[in-house]
N, CA, C and O atoms as a CHARMM CRD file, in Angstrom:
* protein
*
  368
    1    1 MET  N     -9.07000 -13.65700   6.57300 PROA 1      0.00000
    2    1 MET  CA    -7.98100 -12.81400   6.97800 PROA 1      0.00000
    3    1 MET  C     -6.88100 -13.63200   7.64800 PROA 1      0.00000
    4    1 MET  O     -5.69500 -13.33500   7.50300 PROA 1      0.00000
    5    2 GLU  N     -7.28500 -14.65000   8.37300 PROA 2      0.00000
    6    2 GLU  CA    -6.26300 -15.49700   9.00000 PROA 2      0.00000
    7    2 GLU  C     -5.37400 -16.16500   7.95700 PROA 2      0.00000
    8    2 GLU  O     -4.16800 -16.30200   8.16100 PROA 2      0.00000
    9    3 THR  N     -5.96300 -16.57700   6.84800 PROA 3      0.00000
   10    3 THR  CA    -5.18800 -17.18800   5.76500 PROA 3      0.00000
   11    3 THR  C     -4.21800 -16.17600   5.17200 PROA 3      0.00000
   12    3 THR  O     -3.06600 -16.51400   4.90000 PROA 3      0.00000
   13    4 PHE  N     -4.66200 -14.94900   4.96800 PROA 4      0.00000
   14    4 PHE  CA    -3.78700 -13.89900   4.44100 PROA 4      0.00000
   15    4 PHE  C     -2.61600 -13.66000   5.39100 PROA 4      0.00000
   16    4 PHE  O     -1.46300 -13.58900   4.96600 PROA 4      0.00000
   17    5 ILE  N     -2.92500 -13.53600   6.67900 PROA 5      0.00000
   18    5 ILE  CA    -1.89200 -13.26400   7.68200 PROA 5      0.00000
   19    5 ILE  C     -0.88600 -14.41200   7.74700 PROA 5      0.00000
   20    5 ILE  O      0.32000 -14.18200   7.84600 PROA 5      0.00000
   21    6 THR  N     -1.38200 -15.63700   7.69100 PROA 6      0.00000
   22    6 THR  CA    -0.49300 -16.79600   7.78800 PROA 6      0.00000
   23    6 THR  C      0.25700 -17.06200   6.48700 PROA 6      0.00000
   24    6 THR  O      1.48100 -17.18800   6.49000 PROA 6      0.00000
   25    7 ASP  N     -0.47200 -17.14900   5.37900 PROA 7      0.00000
   26    7 ASP  CA     0.13800 -17.57500   4.11900 PROA 7      0.00000
   27    7 ASP  C      0.85500 -16.45800   3.36600 PROA 7      0.00000
   28    7 ASP  O      1.95600 -16.66700   2.85800 PROA 7      0.00000
   29    8 VAL  N      0.24900 -15.28400   3.28800 PROA 8      0.00000
   30    8 VAL  CA     0.85600 -14.19000   2.52200 PROA 8      0.00000
   31    8 VAL  C      1.88400 -13.43200   3.35600 PROA 8      0.00000
   32    8 VAL  O      2.98400 -13.14900   2.88000 PROA 8      0.00000
   33    9 LEU  N      1.53200 -13.10100   4.60000 PROA 9      0.00000
   34    9 LEU  CA     2.46900 -12.35500   5.44100 PROA 9      0.00000
   35    9 LEU  C      3.47500 -13.25900   6.14400 PROA 9      0.00000
   36    9 LEU  O      4.55500 -12.80300   6.51900 PROA 9      0.00000
   37   10 GLY  N      3.13700 -14.54100   6.32700 PROA 10     0.00000
   38   10 GLY  CA     4.02200 -15.47200   7.02100 PROA 10     0.00000
   39   10 GLY  C      4.16300 -15.15400   8.49700 PROA 10     0.00000
   40   10 GLY  O      5.10900 -15.61100   9.13800 PROA 10     0.00000
   41   11 PHE  N      3.24200 -14.38000   9.04700 PROA 11     0.00000
   42   11 PHE  CA     3.39400 -13.86000  10.40300 PROA 11     0.00000
   43   11 PHE  C      3.29400 -14.94100  11.46900 PROA 11     0.00000
   44   11 PHE  O      4.17900 -15.05400  12.31700 PROA 11     0.00000
   45   12 LYS  N      2.24700 -15.72400  11.43900 PROA 12     0.00000
   46   12 LYS  CA     2.06000 -16.72900  12.49200 PROA 12     0.00000
   47   12 LYS  C      3.05700 -17.88000  12.37900 PROA 12     0.00000
   48   12 LYS  O      3.29800 -18.59500  13.35200 PROA 12     0.00000
   49   13 GLU  N      3.62500 -18.05400  11.21000 PROA 13     0.00000
   50   13 GLU  CA     4.58400 -19.13400  11.00000 PROA 13     0.00000
   51   13 GLU  C      6.02400 -18.66800  11.19800 PROA 13     0.00000
   52   13 GLU  O      6.95200 -19.46200  11.04000 PROA 13     0.00000
   53   14 HSD  N      6.22400 -17.40800  11.53700 PROA 14     0.00000
   54   14 HSD  CA     7.54300 -16.82700  11.77400 PROA 14     0.00000
   55   14 HSD  C      8.48200 -17.06800  10.59200 PROA 14     0.00000
   56   14 HSD  O      9.61800 -17.50900  10.76400 PROA 14     0.00000
   57   15 ARG  N      7.99300 -16.77600   9.40800 PROA 15     0.00000
   58   15 ARG  CA     8.80500 -16.90900   8.19800 PROA 15     0.00000
   59   15 ARG  C      8.62400 -15.66000   7.34900 PROA 15     0.00000
   60   15 ARG  O      7.74000 -14.84400   7.60900 PROA 15     0.00000
   61   16 GLN  N      9.45800 -15.51900   6.34300 PROA 16     0.00000
   62   16 GLN  CA     9.35000 -14.37800   5.44700 PROA 16     0.00000
   63   16 GLN  C      8.10000 -14.53100   4.59900 PROA 16     0.00000
   64   16 GLN  O      7.83700 -15.60200   4.05200 PROA 16     0.00000
   65   17 GLY  N      7.34400 -13.47400   4.49300 PROA 17     0.00000
   66   17 GLY  CA     6.14000 -13.47300   3.68000 PROA 17     0.00000
   67   17 GLY  C      6.39500 -12.82100   2.33800 PROA 17     0.00000
   68   17 GLY  O      7.54100 -12.57700   1.96000 PROA 17     0.00000
   69   18 LEU  N      5.33100 -12.54400   1.62800 PROA 18     0.00000
   70   18 LEU  CA     5.40900 -11.95300   0.30200 PROA 18     0.00000
   71   18 LEU  C      6.09400 -10.58500   0.30800 PROA 18     0.00000
   72   18 LEU  O      6.78700 -10.24500  -0.65000 PROA 18     0.00000
   73   19 TYR  N      5.91600  -9.80900   1.34800 PROA 19     0.00000
   74   19 TYR  CA     6.47100  -8.45800   1.42500 PROA 19     0.00000
   75   19 TYR  C      7.75900  -8.39300   2.23500 PROA 19     0.00000
   76   19 TYR  O      8.33300  -7.31400   2.37800 PROA 19     0.00000
   77   20 GLY  N      8.22200  -9.50300   2.76200 PROA 20     0.00000
   78   20 GLY  CA     9.38000  -9.54200   3.63700 PROA 20     0.00000
   79   20 GLY  C      8.96500 -10.14500   4.96700 PROA 20     0.00000
   80   20 GLY  O      7.92700 -10.80100   5.05100 PROA 20     0.00000
   81   21 THR  N      9.75400  -9.93400   6.00000 PROA 21     0.00000
   82   21 THR  CA     9.42700 -10.44800   7.32200 PROA 21     0.00000
   83   21 THR  C      8.55400  -9.43100   8.04400 PROA 21     0.00000
   84   21 THR  O      8.99500  -8.32000   8.33700 PROA 21     0.00000
   85   22 THR  N      7.32100  -9.81500   8.32700 PROA 22     0.00000
   86   22 THR  CA     6.37100  -8.92700   8.99000 PROA 22     0.00000
   87   22 THR  C      6.64600  -8.93500  10.48700 PROA 22     0.00000
   88   22 THR  O      6.52400  -9.97200  11.14000 PROA 22     0.00000
   89   23 SER  N      7.01900  -7.77800  11.03100 PROA 23     0.00000
   90   23 SER  CA     7.26400  -7.65600  12.46400 PROA 23     0.00000
   91   23 SER  C      5.95900  -7.50900  13.23300 PROA 23     0.00000
   92   23 SER  O      5.81900  -8.03600  14.33600 PROA 23     0.00000
   93   24 ALA  N      5.00600  -6.79200  12.64900 PROA 24     0.00000
   94   24 ALA  CA     3.71600  -6.56000  13.29500 PROA 24     0.00000
   95   24 ALA  C      2.72400  -6.10300  12.23100 PROA 24     0.00000
   96   24 ALA  O      3.11000  -5.74000  11.12000 PROA 24     0.00000
   97   25 TYR  N      1.46400  -6.12600  12.58000 PROA 25     0.00000
   98   25 TYR  CA     0.43200  -5.63100  11.67500 PROA 25     0.00000
   99   25 TYR  C     -0.73200  -5.09100  12.49100 PROA 25     0.00000
  100   25 TYR  O     -0.90700  -5.44300  13.65700 PROA 25     0.00000
  101   26 TYR  N     -1.52500  -4.23100  11.86100 PROA 26     0.00000
  102   26 TYR  CA    -2.74100  -3.71000  12.46400 PROA 26     0.00000
  103   26 TYR  C     -3.75300  -3.57900  11.33800 PROA 26     0.00000
  104   26 TYR  O     -3.42800  -3.06400  10.26800 PROA 26     0.00000
  105   27 GLY  N     -4.95700  -4.03200  11.56500 PROA 27     0.00000
  106   27 GLY  CA    -5.98800  -3.92700  10.54300 PROA 27     0.00000
  107   27 GLY  C     -7.32900  -3.59100  11.15700 PROA 27     0.00000
  108   27 GLY  O     -7.61200  -3.94700  12.30100 PROA 27     0.00000
  109   28 THR  N     -8.14100  -2.91100  10.39400 PROA 28     0.00000
  110   28 THR  CA    -9.49600  -2.59900  10.82300 PROA 28     0.00000
  111   28 THR  C    -10.44600  -2.83000   9.66000 PROA 28     0.00000
  112   28 THR  O    -10.12200  -2.52100   8.51400 PROA 28     0.00000
  113   29 VAL  N    -11.60800  -3.36800   9.95600 PROA 29     0.00000
  114   29 VAL  CA   -12.60500  -3.67000   8.93900 PROA 29     0.00000
  115   29 VAL  C    -13.56400  -2.49200   8.82600 PROA 29     0.00000
  116   29 VAL  O    -13.99800  -1.92700   9.83000 PROA 29     0.00000
  117   30 GLU  N    -13.88500  -2.13400   7.59500 PROA 30     0.00000
  118   30 GLU  CA   -14.78700  -1.01900   7.33800 PROA 30     0.00000
  119   30 GLU  C    -15.92800  -1.49500   6.45100 PROA 30     0.00000
  120   30 GLU  O    -15.73800  -2.32900   5.56500 PROA 30     0.00000
  121   31 GLN  N    -17.09900  -0.95800   6.69800 PROA 31     0.00000
  122   31 GLN  CA   -18.27500  -1.30100   5.90000 PROA 31     0.00000
  123   31 GLN  C    -18.46400  -0.24900   4.81400 PROA 31     0.00000
  124   31 GLN  O    -18.44100   0.95300   5.08000 PROA 31     0.00000
  125   32 GLN  N    -18.65400  -0.72900   3.57800 PROA 32     0.00000
  126   32 GLN  CA   -18.91300   0.17900   2.46700 PROA 32     0.00000
  127   32 GLN  C    -20.39800   0.50900   2.41700 PROA 32     0.00000
  128   32 GLN  O    -21.19300  -0.05900   3.16500 PROA 32     0.00000
  129   33 GLY  N    -20.76800   1.43500   1.52700 PROA 33     0.00000
  130   33 GLY  CA   -22.15900   1.84700   1.39000 PROA 33     0.00000
  131   33 GLY  C    -23.09200   0.70900   1.02500 PROA 33     0.00000
  132   33 GLY  O    -24.25700   0.72200   1.42400 PROA 33     0.00000
  133   34 CYS  N    -22.61100  -0.28000   0.27200 PROA 34     0.00000
  134   34 CYS  CA   -23.46300  -1.41300  -0.12600 PROA 34     0.00000
  135   34 CYS  C    -23.36400  -2.55600   0.88400 PROA 34     0.00000
  136   34 CYS  O    -23.70600  -3.69600   0.57000 PROA 34     0.00000
  137   35 LEU  N    -22.89500  -2.24900   2.10100 PROA 35     0.00000
  138   35 LEU  CA   -22.83600  -3.17200   3.23300 PROA 35     0.00000
  139   35 LEU  C    -21.79900  -4.28500   3.09500 PROA 35     0.00000
  140   35 LEU  O    -21.83100  -5.24800   3.86000 PROA 35     0.00000
  141   36 THR  N    -20.87800  -4.17200   2.13400 PROA 36     0.00000
  142   36 THR  CA   -19.80100  -5.15400   2.04000 PROA 36     0.00000
  143   36 THR  C    -18.63800  -4.69000   2.91400 PROA 36     0.00000
  144   36 THR  O    -18.42600  -3.49100   3.09500 PROA 36     0.00000
  145   37 LEU  N    -17.89500  -5.64200   3.44800 PROA 37     0.00000
  146   37 LEU  CA   -16.79400  -5.33500   4.33800 PROA 37     0.00000
  147   37 LEU  C    -15.46600  -5.35800   3.58700 PROA 37     0.00000
  148   37 LEU  O    -15.28000  -6.15700   2.66900 PROA 37     0.00000
  149   38 HSD  N    -14.56300  -4.49600   3.97100 PROA 38     0.00000
  150   38 HSD  CA   -13.20700  -4.53700   3.43000 PROA 38     0.00000
  151   38 HSD  C    -12.23300  -4.12600   4.52700 PROA 38     0.00000
  152   38 HSD  O    -12.62400  -3.52900   5.53000 PROA 38     0.00000
  153   39 LEU  N    -10.97400  -4.45000   4.32500 PROA 39     0.00000
  154   39 LEU  CA    -9.96200  -4.28200   5.35500 PROA 39     0.00000
  155   39 LEU  C     -8.95700  -3.20100   4.98100 PROA 39     0.00000
  156   39 LEU  O     -8.53900  -3.09400   3.82800 PROA 39     0.00000
  157   40 HSD  N     -8.58200  -2.41500   5.95800 PROA 40     0.00000
  158   40 HSD  CA    -7.44300  -1.50600   5.84300 PROA 40     0.00000
  159   40 HSD  C     -6.37700  -2.06700   6.77400 PROA 40     0.00000
  160   40 HSD  O     -6.64600  -2.32000   7.94800 PROA 40     0.00000
  161   41 MET  N     -5.17000  -2.26100   6.25600 PROA 41     0.00000
  162   41 MET  CA    -4.14000  -2.90700   7.05700 PROA 41     0.00000
  163   41 MET  C     -2.82500  -2.14500   6.94600 PROA 41     0.00000
  164   41 MET  O     -2.45100  -1.66800   5.87500 PROA 41     0.00000
  165   42 LEU  N     -2.13500  -2.04200   8.07400 PROA 42     0.00000
  166   42 LEU  CA    -0.81900  -1.43000   8.14900 PROA 42     0.00000
  167   42 LEU  C      0.16700  -2.51700   8.55800 PROA 42     0.00000
  168   42 LEU  O     -0.05100  -3.22900   9.53800 PROA 42     0.00000
  169   43 LEU  N      1.25600  -2.63800   7.79700 PROA 43     0.00000
  170   43 LEU  CA     2.26200  -3.65900   8.07500 PROA 43     0.00000
  171   43 LEU  C      3.56800  -3.01800   8.50000 PROA 43     0.00000
  172   43 LEU  O      3.95600  -1.97500   7.97300 PROA 43     0.00000
  173   44 TRP  N      4.23700  -3.63200   9.43700 PROA 44     0.00000
  174   44 TRP  CA     5.59000  -3.25000   9.80300 PROA 44     0.00000
  175   44 TRP  C      6.50300  -4.35300   9.27400 PROA 44     0.00000
  176   44 TRP  O      6.42600  -5.49700   9.72100 PROA 44     0.00000
  177   45 ILE  N      7.36000  -4.01000   8.32900 PROA 45     0.00000
  178   45 ILE  CA     8.25600  -4.96900   7.69600 PROA 45     0.00000
  179   45 ILE  C      9.65400  -4.79000   8.29800 PROA 45     0.00000
  180   45 ILE  O     10.20600  -3.69000   8.30400 PROA 45     0.00000
  181   46 LYS  N     10.20900  -5.88700   8.79800 PROA 46     0.00000
  182   46 LYS  CA    11.53000  -5.86200   9.43900 PROA 46     0.00000
  183   46 LYS  C     12.58100  -5.31400   8.46900 PROA 46     0.00000
  184   46 LYS  O     12.65900  -5.74200   7.31700 PROA 46     0.00000
  185   47 GLY  N     13.37100  -4.38200   8.94000 PROA 47     0.00000
  186   47 GLY  CA    14.43900  -3.80700   8.12400 PROA 47     0.00000
  187   47 GLY  C     14.00800  -2.62300   7.27500 PROA 47     0.00000
  188   47 GLY  O     14.84000  -2.02200   6.59600 PROA 47     0.00000
  189   48 SER  N     12.73100  -2.27500   7.29900 PROA 48     0.00000
  190   48 SER  CA    12.24500  -1.14200   6.50400 PROA 48     0.00000
  191   48 SER  C     12.59600   0.17200   7.19100 PROA 48     0.00000
  192   48 SER  O     12.97500   0.20200   8.36200 PROA 48     0.00000
  193   49 LEU  N     12.46000   1.24800   6.43800 PROA 49     0.00000
  194   49 LEU  CA    12.69100   2.56600   7.00400 PROA 49     0.00000
  195   49 LEU  C     11.62500   2.88100   8.05200 PROA 49     0.00000
  196   49 LEU  O     10.47800   2.44900   7.93500 PROA 49     0.00000
  197   50 THR  N     12.01500   3.63100   9.06800 PROA 50     0.00000
  198   50 THR  CA    11.04000   4.10100  10.05200 PROA 50     0.00000
  199   50 THR  C     10.26200   5.26700   9.44000 PROA 50     0.00000
  200   50 THR  O     10.71700   5.85900   8.46200 PROA 50     0.00000
  201   51 PRO  N      9.10100   5.60400   9.99700 PROA 51     0.00000
  202   51 PRO  CA     8.37200   6.78000   9.48900 PROA 51     0.00000
  203   51 PRO  C      9.22900   8.05000   9.50300 PROA 51     0.00000
  204   51 PRO  O      9.14500   8.85300   8.57400 PROA 51     0.00000
  205   52 GLN  N     10.04500   8.24200  10.53300 PROA 52     0.00000
  206   52 GLN  CA    10.89700   9.43300  10.58500 PROA 52     0.00000
  207   52 GLN  C     11.94200   9.42000   9.47500 PROA 52     0.00000
  208   52 GLN  O     12.21500  10.45500   8.86700 PROA 52     0.00000
  209   53 GLN  N     12.53300   8.24200   9.20600 PROA 53     0.00000
  210   53 GLN  CA    13.51300   8.14100   8.12100 PROA 53     0.00000
  211   53 GLN  C     12.86600   8.42700   6.77000 PROA 53     0.00000
  212   53 GLN  O     13.46200   9.09700   5.92700 PROA 53     0.00000
  213   54 MET  N     11.64700   7.92400   6.56000 PROA 54     0.00000
  214   54 MET  CA    10.93800   8.21100   5.30500 PROA 54     0.00000
  215   54 MET  C     10.65600   9.70100   5.17600 PROA 54     0.00000
  216   54 MET  O     10.83700  10.28100   4.10600 PROA 54     0.00000
  217   55 ARG  N     10.21200  10.32100   6.26700 PROA 55     0.00000
  218   55 ARG  CA     9.92600  11.76200   6.25500 PROA 55     0.00000
  219   55 ARG  C     11.17700  12.54800   5.89400 PROA 55     0.00000
  220   55 ARG  O     11.13300  13.45300   5.06100 PROA 55     0.00000
  221   56 ASP  N     12.29000  12.19800   6.52100 PROA 56     0.00000
  222   56 ASP  CA    13.54800  12.90200   6.24400 PROA 56     0.00000
  223   56 ASP  C     13.93800  12.77200   4.77700 PROA 56     0.00000
  224   56 ASP  O     14.37400  13.74500   4.16300 PROA 56     0.00000
  225   57 LYS  N     13.78600  11.58100   4.21500 PROA 57     0.00000
  226   57 LYS  CA    14.14300  11.36200   2.80300 PROA 57     0.00000
  227   57 LYS  C     13.19100  12.11800   1.86900 PROA 57     0.00000
  228   57 LYS  O     13.62500  12.66300   0.85400 PROA 57     0.00000
  229   58 ILE  N     11.89700  12.15300   2.20600 PROA 58     0.00000
  230   58 ILE  CA    10.91800  12.86600   1.38100 PROA 58     0.00000
  231   58 ILE  C     11.22200  14.36200   1.36200 PROA 58     0.00000
  232   58 ILE  O     11.06800  15.01600   0.33000 PROA 58     0.00000
  233   59 LEU  N     11.65300  14.90200   2.49800 PROA 59     0.00000
  234   59 LEU  CA    11.94200  16.33300   2.58000 PROA 59     0.00000
  235   59 LEU  C     13.23000  16.72800   1.87300 PROA 59     0.00000
  236   59 LEU  O     13.47300  17.91700   1.66800 PROA 59     0.00000
  237   60 GLN  N     14.05800  15.76200   1.49500 PROA 60     0.00000
  238   60 GLN  CA    15.26100  16.04200   0.70900 PROA 60     0.00000
  239   60 GLN  C     14.86500  16.00600  -0.76400 PROA 60     0.00000
  240   60 GLN  O     14.92800  14.95600  -1.40400 PROA 60     0.00000
  241   61 ASN  N     14.46000  17.14600  -1.29400 PROA 61     0.00000
  242   61 ASN  CA    13.91500  17.20400  -2.65700 PROA 61     0.00000
  243   61 ASN  C     14.86800  16.71900  -3.72900 PROA 61     0.00000
  244   61 ASN  O     14.42300  16.29200  -4.79500 PROA 61     0.00000
  245   62 ASP  N     16.15100  16.77200  -3.48100 PROA 62     0.00000
  246   62 ASP  CA    17.11700  16.39400  -4.50900 PROA 62     0.00000
  247   62 ASP  C     17.59100  14.94800  -4.39600 PROA 62     0.00000
  248   62 ASP  O     18.47500  14.53300  -5.14600 PROA 62     0.00000
  249   63 SER  N     17.01800  14.16900  -3.46800 PROA 63     0.00000
  250   63 SER  CA    17.51000  12.80100  -3.28700 PROA 63     0.00000
  251   63 SER  C     16.98000  11.86400  -4.36900 PROA 63     0.00000
  252   63 SER  O     15.87400  12.04300  -4.87900 PROA 63     0.00000
  253   64 ALA  N     17.78600  10.86600  -4.70800 PROA 64     0.00000
  254   64 ALA  CA    17.37200   9.86200  -5.69500 PROA 64     0.00000
  255   64 ALA  C     16.18600   9.06100  -5.16500 PROA 64     0.00000
  256   64 ALA  O     15.30700   8.67500  -5.93500 PROA 64     0.00000
  257   65 TRP  N     16.15500   8.80700  -3.84900 PROA 65     0.00000
  258   65 TRP  CA    15.04700   8.07300  -3.23800 PROA 65     0.00000
  259   65 TRP  C     13.74400   8.82800  -3.42600 PROA 65     0.00000
  260   65 TRP  O     12.72000   8.23600  -3.76800 PROA 65     0.00000
  261   66 ASN  N     13.78000  10.12300  -3.20400 PROA 66     0.00000
  262   66 ASN  CA    12.59600  10.96500  -3.36600 PROA 66     0.00000
  263   66 ASN  C     12.09900  10.91900  -4.80400 PROA 66     0.00000
  264   66 ASN  O     10.89600  10.80900  -5.04200 PROA 66     0.00000
  265   67 LYS  N     13.01100  11.00100  -5.75800 PROA 67     0.00000
  266   67 LYS  CA    12.63100  10.96200  -7.17800 PROA 67     0.00000
  267   67 LYS  C     12.01800   9.61200  -7.54200 PROA 67     0.00000
  268   67 LYS  O     11.03300   9.56300  -8.27800 PROA 67     0.00000
  269   68 LYS  N     12.58700   8.51100  -7.03500 PROA 68     0.00000
  270   68 LYS  CA    12.03400   7.18400  -7.30100 PROA 68     0.00000
  271   68 LYS  C     10.64500   7.02900  -6.68400 PROA 68     0.00000
  272   68 LYS  O      9.74800   6.45600  -7.30300 PROA 68     0.00000
  273   69 LEU  N     10.47000   7.54100  -5.46500 PROA 69     0.00000
  274   69 LEU  CA     9.16900   7.47300  -4.80000 PROA 69     0.00000
  275   69 LEU  C      8.11900   8.25600  -5.58200 PROA 69     0.00000
  276   69 LEU  O      7.01100   7.76600  -5.80200 PROA 69     0.00000
  277   70 THR  N      8.46200   9.45700  -5.99800 PROA 70     0.00000
  278   70 THR  CA     7.52400  10.28200  -6.77000 PROA 70     0.00000
  279   70 THR  C      7.16100   9.60500  -8.08000 PROA 70     0.00000
  280   70 THR  O      5.99000   9.58300  -8.45800 PROA 70     0.00000
  281   71 GLU  N      8.13500   9.05900  -8.77100 PROA 71     0.00000
  282   71 GLU  CA     7.88300   8.36100 -10.03400 PROA 71     0.00000
  283   71 GLU  C      6.96900   7.15500  -9.82000 PROA 71     0.00000
  284   71 GLU  O      6.05100   6.91900 -10.60500 PROA 71     0.00000
  285   72 TRP  N      7.22300   6.39800  -8.75700 PROA 72     0.00000
  286   72 TRP  CA     6.39400   5.23100  -8.45200 PROA 72     0.00000
  287   72 TRP  C      4.96100   5.64300  -8.16100 PROA 72     0.00000
  288   72 TRP  O      4.02200   5.02900  -8.66700 PROA 72     0.00000
  289   73 LEU  N      4.78500   6.68100  -7.34800 PROA 73     0.00000
  290   73 LEU  CA     3.43900   7.14500  -7.00900 PROA 73     0.00000
  291   73 LEU  C      2.68900   7.63200  -8.24700 PROA 73     0.00000
  292   73 LEU  O      1.50000   7.35300  -8.40300 PROA 73     0.00000
  293   74 GLU  N      3.37200   8.35000  -9.11600 PROA 74     0.00000
  294   74 GLU  CA     2.73000   8.84700 -10.33600 PROA 74     0.00000
  295   74 GLU  C      2.34900   7.70300 -11.27100 PROA 74     0.00000
  296   74 GLU  O      1.35800   7.80700 -11.99400 PROA 74     0.00000
  297   75 ASN  N      3.11500   6.61600 -11.26900 PROA 75     0.00000
  298   75 ASN  CA     2.80900   5.48000 -12.13400 PROA 75     0.00000
  299   75 ASN  C      1.66300   4.61600 -11.62400 PROA 75     0.00000
  300   75 ASN  O      0.97200   3.97500 -12.41700 PROA 75     0.00000
  301   76 CYS  N      1.45200   4.59100 -10.31600 PROA 76     0.00000
  302   76 CYS  CA     0.39700   3.70000  -9.83600 PROA 76     0.00000
  303   76 CYS  C     -0.90000   4.41800  -9.50300 PROA 76     0.00000
  304   76 CYS  O     -1.86800   3.76300  -9.11500 PROA 76     0.00000
  305   77 HSD  N     -0.95700   5.71100  -9.63800 PROA 77     0.00000
  306   77 HSD  CA    -2.19600   6.44500  -9.41100 PROA 77     0.00000
  307   77 HSD  C     -2.56200   7.20800 -10.67100 PROA 77     0.00000
  308   77 HSD  O     -1.72400   7.89000 -11.26000 PROA 77     0.00000
  309   78 SER  N     -3.80100   7.09300 -11.07600 PROA 78     0.00000
  310   78 SER  CA    -4.25900   7.84500 -12.23800 PROA 78     0.00000
  311   78 SER  C     -5.69300   8.28800 -11.99900 PROA 78     0.00000
  312   78 SER  O     -6.41700   7.67400 -11.21500 PROA 78     0.00000
  313   79 GLY  N     -6.08700   9.31800 -12.65200 PROA 79     0.00000
  314   79 GLY  CA    -7.45600   9.78500 -12.53300 PROA 79     0.00000
  315   79 GLY  C     -8.06100   9.97300 -13.91200 PROA 79     0.00000
  316   79 GLY  O     -7.59700  10.81400 -14.68200 PROA 79     0.00000
  317   80 ASP  N     -9.07600   9.21000 -14.23000 PROA 80     0.00000
  318   80 ASP  CA    -9.76400   9.38000 -15.50500 PROA 80     0.00000
  319   80 ASP  C    -11.26100   9.53600 -15.26100 PROA 80     0.00000
  320   80 ASP  O    -12.06700   8.96300 -15.99300 PROA 80     0.00000
  321   81 PHE  N    -11.63300  10.28500 -14.26500 PROA 81     0.00000
  322   81 PHE  CA   -13.03400  10.38200 -13.88400 PROA 81     0.00000
  323   81 PHE  C    -13.92300  10.87300 -15.02500 PROA 81     0.00000
  324   81 PHE  O    -14.90500  10.21200 -15.36100 PROA 81     0.00000
  325   82 LEU  N    -13.60400  12.00600 -15.61900 PROA 82     0.00000
  326   82 LEU  CA   -14.45100  12.54000 -16.68700 PROA 82     0.00000
  327   82 LEU  C    -13.76500  12.60200 -18.04500 PROA 82     0.00000
  328   82 LEU  O    -14.44000  12.70300 -19.06900 PROA 82     0.00000
  329   83 THR  N    -12.46000  12.54500 -18.07100 PROA 83     0.00000
  330   83 THR  CA   -11.77100  12.77300 -19.33700 PROA 83     0.00000
  331   83 THR  C    -10.99800  11.57100 -19.85100 PROA 83     0.00000
  332   83 THR  O    -10.51400  11.60300 -20.98300 PROA 83     0.00000
  333   84 GLY  N    -10.86600  10.52500 -19.07300 PROA 84     0.00000
  334   84 GLY  CA   -10.04300   9.39300 -19.47300 PROA 84     0.00000
  335   84 GLY  C    -10.82700   8.31500 -20.19400 PROA 84     0.00000
  336   84 GLY  O    -11.93800   8.54500 -20.67200 PROA 84     0.00000
  337   85 THR  N    -10.23800   7.14800 -20.26500 PROA 85     0.00000
  338   85 THR  CA   -10.80800   6.03200 -21.03000 PROA 85     0.00000
  339   85 THR  C    -12.14100   5.57300 -20.47400 PROA 85     0.00000
  340   85 THR  O    -13.00400   5.14200 -21.23800 PROA 85     0.00000
  341   86 HSD  N    -12.33700   5.65300 -19.16000 PROA 86     0.00000
  342   86 HSD  CA   -13.61000   5.19200 -18.59000 PROA 86     0.00000
  343   86 HSD  C    -14.75900   6.06500 -19.06600 PROA 86     0.00000
  344   86 HSD  O    -15.84400   5.56000 -19.35600 PROA 86     0.00000
  345   87 ALA  N    -14.53000   7.37500 -19.15000 PROA 87     0.00000
  346   87 ALA  CA   -15.57700   8.28700 -19.63000 PROA 87     0.00000
  347   87 ALA  C    -15.90800   7.97500 -21.08500 PROA 87     0.00000
  348   87 ALA  O    -17.07300   8.00700 -21.48100 PROA 87     0.00000
  349   88 GLU  N    -14.88000   7.67400 -21.88200 PROA 88     0.00000
  350   88 GLU  CA   -15.10800   7.35400 -23.30200 PROA 88     0.00000
  351   88 GLU  C    -15.91400   6.06700 -23.45100 PROA 88     0.00000
  352   88 GLU  O    -16.78000   5.98400 -24.32100 PROA 88     0.00000
  353   89 LEU  N    -15.64800   5.07200 -22.62600 PROA 89     0.00000
  354   89 LEU  CA   -16.38100   3.79900 -22.69700 PROA 89     0.00000
  355   89 LEU  C    -17.84300   3.98900 -22.32100 PROA 89     0.00000
  356   89 LEU  O    -18.71500   3.32400 -22.88100 PROA 89     0.00000
  357   90 GLN  N    -18.12100   4.87500 -21.39200 PROA 90     0.00000
  358   90 GLN  CA   -19.50400   5.08000 -20.95400 PROA 90     0.00000
  359   90 GLN  C    -20.33100   5.75500 -22.04200 PROA 90     0.00000
  360   90 GLN  O    -21.55200   5.60000 -22.07700 PROA 90     0.00000
  361   91 ASN  N    -19.68400   6.49400 -22.92200 PROA 91     0.00000
  362   91 ASN  CA   -20.42300   7.20500 -23.97900 PROA 91     0.00000
  363   91 ASN  C    -20.73000   6.33200 -25.18900 PROA 91     0.00000
  364   91 ASN  O    -21.41100   6.78600 -26.10900 PROA 91     0.00000
  365   92 LEU  N    -20.24600   5.08600 -25.21400 PROA 92     0.00000
  366   92 LEU  CA   -20.48900   4.20400 -26.35900 PROA 92     0.00000
  367   92 LEU  C    -21.92600   3.73600 -26.40500 PROA 92     0.00000
  368   92 LEU  O    -22.30300   2.98600 -27.30600 PROA 92     0.00000
């Protein structure tokens, strides 16, 4: 994790990282059912919208920002639990 924070986020080196300039971060480690560990992390990127600004933009249903956000979310999330390609592969 230290390598990620230093090299990818650029935080300890006070430089721009992969996502921009990280102002702060918070992470917590969680154990999965098979006893492997994984991290949940929240980043604060300098110059980004505040949570209140994001909320205000989301509530403006006719905004271009809202439409772009919705389109992005729909493109990166999919569900094929029983009917998609994964179900078809399992039946082979």
